[in-house]
N, C-alpha and C positions, 0 to 999 in steps of 0.2 A: 708558438702562439699563432692563432688564426689570423688571416688577413683582415684588414679593415672592412673590405667589401662584404666578406662572409658574415662578420659580426653585425654590420649595419643591416644586412638583409634579415638576419635573425631577429633583431630588435623590431624591425618593421612588421615581420610576421607575427611576433608575440603581441604587439600592440593591436593588430587587426583581430587576433583571437580574443583579446581583452574587450574589444568593442562588441564582439559577438556575444560573449558571456554576460556582459553588462546588459545588453539588449534582452537576452533570454531571462535574466534576473528580473527585469522590469515587466516583461510579459507574464512571467509566473506570478509576480506580486499582484498584477491586475486580475489574473484568473483566480488566484487564491481568495480574493475578497468575495467573489461571487460563489465559489465552491464552499467556502467556510460558512457564508450566510445561509446557503441552502442546507448544509449539514446541521447547523445550529437550529434552524427553523424546524427541521424534521425530528430532532432529538426529543422534544417534549411530547410529540405525537407518539413516537415509539415507546416512550416511558409510560404514557397513559394507556397505550394499547396493552403493554405487558401487565399493567396493574389491573385492567379489566379482565384480561385472560386469567390472571392469577385468582381474582375473586370468584370466578366461575369454576375454574378447574380444581381449586383447592380441595374440594370434598368429593371429587370424582375418581373413579378407578381408571387406571391407565389403559386397561384392555377394552374399555368401552368404545374407543375410536381407533381406526386403522393407523392413523399417524402417531398415536400414543402407545402403540403396542411394543413393549420391550421384549426382546427375545435374545437367544444365544447368538453372539456375534461371530459369524464365520466370514462374512463379506463386509468390509468397511469401505466407506467412500469419504473423500476429502474434497471440499469445495475450496479452491485456492483463488483468492481475489487479488490480482496485481494490476499494475498500470499497463497501458499499451505502449507507452514511450519510455525511453531511458533517460540518461543524463540527470538522474535524481539521486545521486549518491548510492548508498547501500540500502535504500528503502526496500526495493524489490527483493534483494538478496536475503534480507532478514526474514521476510515472509516465506521465501522459498526454503530457507534453512529450517524454519519451524515446521513446515510441511514435510520436509525430508525426515526430520527427527520423528514426527508422528508416524510417518509411513514405515520407518524402520522399526518402531516400537510394535506396530500391528504385525509386521512380517515376522518379528522375533517371537511373537505369540502364536504364529502359525495361521494367521488370518490373511485372506486375500484382500488386496487394496486396489481401488480404482480412484481416478481423479476426475474432477470437473474443474477445468481451468477457465476462469473469467479474467480476461486480459491477455494481451499478446506475450508479455514477458514470462509469465508462468507457463504458458503453453510451449514457448520456445525451449524452455529448460526441461520440462517434464516429457515433452513429446518423444525424446530419445529413449525414455524408459519403457515405452509401450503400454503404460498404465492409464493413459488419458482416455476416458470413456467419451467425453464430450468437451468441446472447447468453444468459447465465445470470445472471438477476437474482434478488435476494432470497434468496440462498443463503449469503452470507458471514456472516450472523449466527449460523447454526447448521449448519455443513457437516460432512459425514462423508466417509470414504474412498470411498463409492460415488458421491458427487458428482464427486470427482476422476477416478474410473474412467470415468464417463460422458463427461466432457470429453476425457480422453485417448483413449478409443475413437473418439469422433467425429473428432478431429484425425487419428488414425492411419488411419482409414478413408478420409479425403479424400486423405491422402498416398499410400496404397497404390493408390487409384483413379487417381492421376496428376493430381488436381485441384490439388494443391500440390506444389512441388518442394523447399521449405525452410520450416521453421517455427521462429520465435523466441519465447521466453517472457520477458515483461517483468513484473516485480512489485516491490514495496517490500520491501527486505531490512532486517530488524531488527538494528541494530548495538548500540544501547543505548536506554534510555528517552528520552534527549534527541536521538537521532540515528537516522534511518531513511533509507536510501539506495536509490533505484531501481536495479534490476539487470537485465541482459539475459543470458539463457542460450540456447545453441543447443539446440533441442528435437528437431528432426528434420532430416536423418537422424541416427540415433544413431551417433556416431563411436567406433571401437575405442579403448579407453584403453590406451595403452602406457606401460610403466615408463620413467622417465627414464634416459638413458644415464649410466653412472657411479654410479647409485644403489647405496648399500651396504645390505646386509642389516641388520636390527635387531641390536643387541648380543646376542651369544649365539645368534643365529638362523642359519638356513642358507637359501640361495636354491636353488631347484630347480623342476622341473616337477611339476605336480599330476596325479594320475590321477582322472578324474571318472567317476561312475556315476550315471545313464546317461551317454551321450556328451555332450560339450560342446555339440554342435549341438542336441540335445534340450533341454538346460538353457537354452540361449539362447532357444529358441522360447518358453519360459515366462518367462524373466527380462526380456526386452525389453518386453513389455506392462506387467509389474509395475514396471519401471524408469520408464516414462512415468507410471504412476499415482503413484509416489513423488515424482517431480519436480513434478507438478501439486499434489499434496496438500501438499508442503513449501512451495511458493510461497503457497498459500492460508493455511497456518499463519503464515508470515512476515508476510503482509499483515494477518491478523487481529490479531496482537500489535502490529504497527506502527501500525495504526489506533487502537487504544486508547491507546498511548503518545503518539501525535501529538495525539489529542483531549485527553488529560490535560494536556499542555503548553499547547495552545491555550486551554483553559478556564482554566488557571492564569494565563496572560497576560491573558485577558479580565477575570478577577476583579481583577487588579492594576490594569488600565486603568480599571475601574469605580471603584476606590478613588481613583485620581488625579482622575477626573472629579468625584467627590463632593467632594473637597478643593477643587477649582477652583470648583465651583458654590457651596460653602459660603462661600468667600471673596467671591464675587459677591453672595451673599445677605446677608452681614454688611455689605458696603459699601452695598447698597441699603437695608438696615434703618437703618444709621447715617445715610444721607442723608435718609431719611424722618423720623427722629427730629430731626435737625438742622433740617429744614424746619418741623416742628411747633413746635419751640422758638422758631424765628425768628418764626413767626406769633403765638405767645403773647406774646413780648417786644414785637413790633410793635404788638399790640393794647393791651398795657399802656401803652406809650408814648403811643399815641393817646388813651387815656382820661386820662392825666395832662395832655396838652395841652388 
């Protein structure tokens, strides 16, 4: 049985760890409120943007625009969006596993794969593979739309130049505070969004063709790059909120685990203390009996 001093030192150390994890839980909860509000404010904009793009691109041919040209896939690229910091449970590992599976699928089909890593954790993992074409580290803590624009422009330039034939976007989607799910979206080529067959017009509304000014082609030239910016920025917002939610949950679990460890160590400490007291009493009684003899 360990000595009283060793067990007491362990209890003190675990209690200090619990204080740290509790503080990190509170910090993550405070940051989550801001990140979640930012993400939820952007979602309606992204939805309306997709709706506008769909109404214009539905009747267009994919080969009319460079970013919509579908071709035989020989070189595929994967944009992996993770966090810069750890201590958020298995959040980043799930995103990385999904990216690995997709990469293995492409390679099994004989296709060359390159990676664009947004966030330090994804870059640290995939850097050893030698497939990282470009990485964006230390931006997930305080990113803006211009960061998403830089990433989208770089990926689009590689696609237009013919260096890549298909691009997939993988990120952690925020479902709720307790659930974050990795998600894969087709990024390039941009596919025309067609209305579903048999879809009815909204109640009281009418279906019909829209007249655009300037021409739909000129609008699409502007909308397509913006659409890519919106997709990347939305993915970064989702990961930002998911990271804080996952860290808050992980730190809460760690705090509860520390309490369980303290309870277990306290029981061990009490048993060791009781054993020491019993031993001392037996020594005293034994000495008294020896003096009587």
